[in-house]
TIMAR-749486 format. One record per atom (N, C-alpha, C): residue in three letters; atom name; x, y, z. Coordinates in steps of 0.001 Angstrom, whole numbers, plus 500000, padded with zeros to 6 digits. Each point is the difference from the previous one (the first is absolute). Example, Ala and Ser with C-alpha at 12.3 -4.5 7.8 and 13.67 -1.06 7.14 Angstrom:
{residu:ALA&atome:N&X:513190&Y:494310&Z:507800}
{residu:ALA&atome:CA&X:499110&Y:501190&Z:500000}
{residu:ALA&atome:C&X:500900&Y:501200&Z:500000}
{residu:SER&atome:N&X:499650&Y:501050&Z:499280}
{residu:SER&atome:CA&X:500820&Y:501190&Z:500060}
{residu:SER&atome:C&X:499230&Y:501090&Z:500730}
***
This chain:
{residu:MET&atome:N&X:500846&Y:498819&Z:500000}
{residu:MET&atome:CA&X:499154&Y:501181&Z:500000}
{residu:MET&atome:C&X:500889&Y:501241&Z:500000}
{residu:THR&atome:N&X:499749&Y:500897&Z:499076}
{residu:THR&atome:CA&X:500799&Y:501207&Z:499861}
{residu:THR&atome:C&X:499280&Y:501157&Z:500678}
{residu:ALA&atome:N&X:500722&Y:500682&Z:500849}
{residu:ALA&atome:CA&X:499415&Y:501154&Z:500672}
{residu:ALA&atome:C&X:500108&Y:501218&Z:499092}
{residu:ALA&atome:N&X:498957&Y:500800&Z:499988}
{residu:ALA&atome:CA&X:500007&Y:501218&Z:499198}
{residu:ALA&atome:C&X:500920&Y:501035&Z:500645}
{residu:LEU&atome:N&X:500677&Y:500755&Z:499158}
{residu:LEU&atome:CA&X:500860&Y:501061&Z:500514}
{residu:LEU&atome:C&X:499149&Y:501143&Z:500530}
{residu:PRO&atome:N&X:500467&Y:500632&Z:501053}
{residu:PRO&atome:CA&X:499292&Y:501205&Z:500448}
{residu:PRO&atome:C&X:499974&Y:501038&Z:498874}
{residu:ALA&atome:N&X:498979&Y:500805&Z:499989}
{residu:ALA&atome:CA&X:499794&Y:500961&Z:498909}
{residu:ALA&atome:C&X:501197&Y:500922&Z:499811}
{residu:GLY&atome:N&X:500595&Y:500454&Z:501075}
{residu:GLY&atome:CA&X:501145&Y:500916&Z:499908}
{residu:GLY&atome:C&X:501191&Y:499358&Z:499312}
{residu:ILE&atome:N&X:500278&Y:498744&Z:500347}
{residu:ILE&atome:CA&X:501133&Y:499288&Z:499385}
{residu:ILE&atome:C&X:499709&Y:499723&Z:498536}
{residu:ALA&atome:N&X:498771&Y:499608&Z:499703}
{residu:ALA&atome:CA&X:499621&Y:499746&Z:498609}
{residu:ALA&atome:C&X:500131&Y:501266&Z:499162}
{residu:ALA&atome:N&X:499604&Y:501134&Z:500559}
{residu:ALA&atome:CA&X:500110&Y:501269&Z:499282}
{residu:ALA&atome:C&X:501464&Y:500360&Z:499764}
{residu:GLN&atome:N&X:500840&Y:499772&Z:501003}
{residu:GLN&atome:CA&X:501434&Y:500278&Z:499837}
{residu:GLN&atome:C&X:500604&Y:499093&Z:498934}
{residu:GLN&atome:N&X:499600&Y:498742&Z:499997}
{residu:GLN&atome:CA&X:500501&Y:499049&Z:499012}
{residu:GLN&atome:C&X:499564&Y:500417&Z:498591}
{residu:ALA&atome:N&X:498767&Y:500422&Z:499854}
{residu:ALA&atome:CA&X:499502&Y:500451&Z:498702}
{residu:ALA&atome:C&X:500743&Y:501247&Z:499542}
{residu:GLN&atome:N&X:500273&Y:500907&Z:500925}
{residu:GLN&atome:CA&X:500729&Y:501226&Z:499662}
{residu:GLN&atome:C&X:501428&Y:499668&Z:499574}
{residu:LEU&atome:N&X:500627&Y:499061&Z:500697}
{residu:LEU&atome:CA&X:501357&Y:499580&Z:499642}
{residu:LEU&atome:C&X:500019&Y:499399&Z:498596}
{residu:GLN&atome:N&X:499027&Y:499153&Z:499690}
{residu:GLN&atome:CA&X:499926&Y:499399&Z:498665}
{residu:GLN&atome:C&X:499794&Y:501078&Z:498937}
{residu:ALA&atome:N&X:499185&Y:500989&Z:500294}
{residu:ALA&atome:CA&X:499769&Y:501094&Z:499059}
{residu:ALA&atome:C&X:501282&Y:500810&Z:499804}
{residu:ASN&atome:N&X:500739&Y:500230&Z:501084}
{residu:ASN&atome:CA&X:501250&Y:500753&Z:499907}
{residu:ASN&atome:C&X:501030&Y:499249&Z:499166}
{residu:VAL&atome:N&X:500082&Y:498691&Z:500187}
{residu:VAL&atome:CA&X:500937&Y:499185&Z:499229}
{residu:VAL&atome:C&X:499623&Y:500031&Z:498519}
{residu:ALA&atome:N&X:498725&Y:499869&Z:499710}
{residu:ALA&atome:CA&X:499546&Y:500044&Z:498609}
{residu:ALA&atome:C&X:500295&Y:501356&Z:499369}
{residu:MET&atome:N&X:499787&Y:501079&Z:500744}
{residu:MET&atome:CA&X:500266&Y:501343&Z:499481}
{residu:MET&atome:C&X:501491&Y:500192&Z:499748}
{residu:ALA&atome:N&X:500822&Y:499491&Z:500894}
{residu:ALA&atome:CA&X:501455&Y:500109&Z:499815}
{residu:ALA&atome:C&X:500433&Y:499246&Z:498747}
{residu:ALA&atome:N&X:499410&Y:498853&Z:499754}
{residu:ALA&atome:CA&X:500330&Y:499224&Z:498805}
{residu:ALA&atome:C&X:499581&Y:500752&Z:498737}
{residu:LEU&atome:N&X:498821&Y:500618&Z:500031}
{residu:LEU&atome:CA&X:499548&Y:500780&Z:498849}
{residu:LEU&atome:C&X:500904&Y:501194&Z:499744}
{residu:LYS&atome:N&X:500413&Y:500676&Z:501065}
{residu:LYS&atome:CA&X:500889&Y:501152&Z:499847}
{residu:LYS&atome:C&X:501345&Y:499570&Z:499438}
{residu:ALA&atome:N&X:500526&Y:498880&Z:500472}
{residu:ALA&atome:CA&X:501283&Y:499502&Z:499502}
{residu:ALA&atome:C&X:499891&Y:499644&Z:498519}
{residu:SER&atome:N&X:498889&Y:499395&Z:499622}
{residu:SER&atome:CA&X:499788&Y:499640&Z:498600}
{residu:SER&atome:C&X:499899&Y:501248&Z:499135}
{residu:ALA&atome:N&X:499281&Y:501003&Z:500470}
{residu:ALA&atome:CA&X:499854&Y:501243&Z:499241}
{residu:ALA&atome:C&X:501343&Y:500702&Z:499865}
{residu:LYS&atome:N&X:500798&Y:499980&Z:501054}
{residu:LYS&atome:CA&X:501323&Y:500635&Z:499945}
{residu:LYS&atome:C&X:500889&Y:499271&Z:498999}
{residu:ALA&atome:N&X:499938&Y:498673&Z:499998}
{residu:ALA&atome:CA&X:500787&Y:499222&Z:499043}
{residu:ALA&atome:C&X:499553&Y:500321&Z:498572}
{residu:ASP&atome:N&X:498692&Y:500127&Z:499790}
{residu:ASP&atome:CA&X:499483&Y:500351&Z:498675}
{residu:ASP&atome:C&X:500514&Y:501367&Z:499562}
{residu:GLN&atome:N&X:500027&Y:500946&Z:500925}
{residu:GLN&atome:CA&X:500502&Y:501339&Z:499677}
{residu:GLN&atome:C&X:501483&Y:499960&Z:499657}
{residu:GLN&atome:N&X:500768&Y:499178&Z:500719}
{residu:GLN&atome:CA&X:501425&Y:499891&Z:499715}
{residu:GLN&atome:C&X:500243&Y:499370&Z:498636}
{residu:ILE&atome:N&X:499195&Y:499003&Z:499652}
{residu:ILE&atome:CA&X:500120&Y:499368&Z:498685}
{residu:ILE&atome:C&X:499659&Y:501011&Z:498909}
{residu:ALA&atome:N&X:498944&Y:500761&Z:500207}
{residu:ALA&atome:CA&X:499613&Y:501013&Z:499014}
{residu:ALA&atome:C&X:501103&Y:501041&Z:499844}
{residu:ALA&atome:N&X:500596&Y:500412&Z:501100}
{residu:ALA&atome:CA&X:501090&Y:500983&Z:499937}
{residu:ALA&atome:C&X:501210&Y:499422&Z:499265}
{residu:LEU&atome:N&X:500295&Y:498731&Z:500249}
{residu:LEU&atome:CA&X:501117&Y:499349&Z:499319}
{residu:LEU&atome:C&X:499743&Y:499920&Z:498497}
{residu:LEU&atome:N&X:498785&Y:499623&Z:499629}
{residu:LEU&atome:CA&X:499658&Y:499942&Z:498576}
{residu:LEU&atome:C&X:500074&Y:501378&Z:499355}
{residu:GLN&atome:N&X:499505&Y:501006&Z:500692}
{residu:GLN&atome:CA&X:500053&Y:501359&Z:499456}
{residu:GLN&atome:C&X:501437&Y:500461&Z:499842}
{residu:ALA&atome:N&X:500839&Y:499698&Z:500979}
{residu:ALA&atome:CA&X:501414&Y:500361&Z:499903}
{residu:ALA&atome:C&X:500663&Y:499288&Z:498826}
{residu:SER&atome:N&X:499631&Y:498753&Z:499783}
{residu:SER&atome:CA&X:500547&Y:499249&Z:498864}
{residu:SER&atome:C&X:499595&Y:500644&Z:498685}
{residu:ILE&atome:N&X:498735&Y:500397&Z:499923}
{residu:ILE&atome:CA&X:499518&Y:500659&Z:498782}
{residu:ILE&atome:C&X:500714&Y:501332&Z:499789}
{residu:ASP&atome:N&X:500159&Y:500761&Z:501073}
{residu:ASP&atome:CA&X:500637&Y:501314&Z:499907}
{residu:ASP&atome:C&X:501468&Y:499904&Z:499609}
{residu:ASN&atome:N&X:500645&Y:498864&Z:500295}
{residu:ASN&atome:CA&X:501429&Y:499865&Z:499738}
{residu:ASN&atome:C&X:500321&Y:499330&Z:498671}
{residu:VAL&atome:N&X:498987&Y:499703&Z:499205}
{residu:VAL&atome:CA&X:500250&Y:499428&Z:498677}
{residu:VAL&atome:C&X:500564&Y:501097&Z:499111}
{residu:PRO&atome:N&X:501115&Y:499718&Z:499338}
{residu:PRO&atome:CA&X:500585&Y:501035&Z:499138}
{residu:PRO&atome:C&X:499033&Y:500418&Z:498892}
{residu:VAL&atome:N&X:500012&Y:501266&Z:499668}
{residu:VAL&atome:CA&X:499150&Y:500526&Z:498946}
{residu:VAL&atome:C&X:500607&Y:499617&Z:498658}
{residu:SER&atome:N&X:499167&Y:499473&Z:499115}
{residu:SER&atome:CA&X:500471&Y:499662&Z:498661}
{residu:SER&atome:C&X:498854&Y:500164&Z:499023}
{residu:SER&atome:N&X:500340&Y:500028&Z:498731}
{residu:SER&atome:CA&X:498977&Y:500192&Z:498974}
{residu:SER&atome:C&X:499115&Y:498778&Z:499829}
{residu:VAL&atome:N&X:500444&Y:498842&Z:500468}
{residu:VAL&atome:CA&X:499211&Y:498782&Z:499843}
{residu:VAL&atome:C&X:499301&Y:499592&Z:501296}
{residu:ARG&atome:N&X:500166&Y:500791&Z:501017}
{residu:ARG&atome:CA&X:499376&Y:499683&Z:501285}
{residu:ARG&atome:C&X:498484&Y:499943&Z:499840}
{residu:GLY&atome:N&X:499442&Y:498864&Z:500344}
{residu:GLY&atome:CA&X:498569&Y:499831&Z:499952}
{residu:GLY&atome:C&X:499455&Y:499625&Z:498642}
{residu:SER&atome:N&X:500866&Y:499842&Z:499006}
{residu:SER&atome:CA&X:499514&Y:499673&Z:498670}
{residu:SER&atome:C&X:499481&Y:498584&Z:499912}
{residu:ASN&atome:N&X:500508&Y:499107&Z:500840}
{residu:ASN&atome:CA&X:499548&Y:498605&Z:499981}
{residu:ASN&atome:C&X:499075&Y:499664&Z:501158}
{residu:VAL&atome:N&X:499814&Y:500931&Z:500907}
{residu:VAL&atome:CA&X:499180&Y:499743&Z:501181}
{residu:VAL&atome:C&X:499000&Y:501127&Z:500141}
{residu:ASN&atome:N&X:498762&Y:499644&Z:500251}
{residu:ASN&atome:CA&X:498976&Y:501007&Z:500236}
{residu:ASN&atome:C&X:500087&Y:500431&Z:501454}
{residu:THR&atome:N&X:500671&Y:501114&Z:500260}
{residu:THR&atome:CA&X:500202&Y:500458&Z:501376}
{residu:THR&atome:C&X:498773&Y:500684&Z:500582}
{residu:SER&atome:N&X:498976&Y:500230&Z:499196}
{residu:SER&atome:CA&X:498783&Y:500633&Z:500521}
{residu:SER&atome:C&X:498976&Y:498964&Z:500452}
{residu:ALA&atome:N&X:500313&Y:498736&Z:499858}
{residu:ALA&atome:CA&X:499056&Y:498944&Z:500385}
{residu:ALA&atome:C&X:499922&Y:499870&Z:501493}
***
């Protein structure tokens, strides 16, 4: 037989789970932003040439 947790402890446990989930979402969003910044930096550092983009649709 499992005893139910007191309401206060259950609420704290739920809040902790929510905090952990939020931290994971924030970490994922930060990683996404870093990847986007890295890709943008890569694009910005491509040497300019007359054939740049002639074989690739860069507006897609």
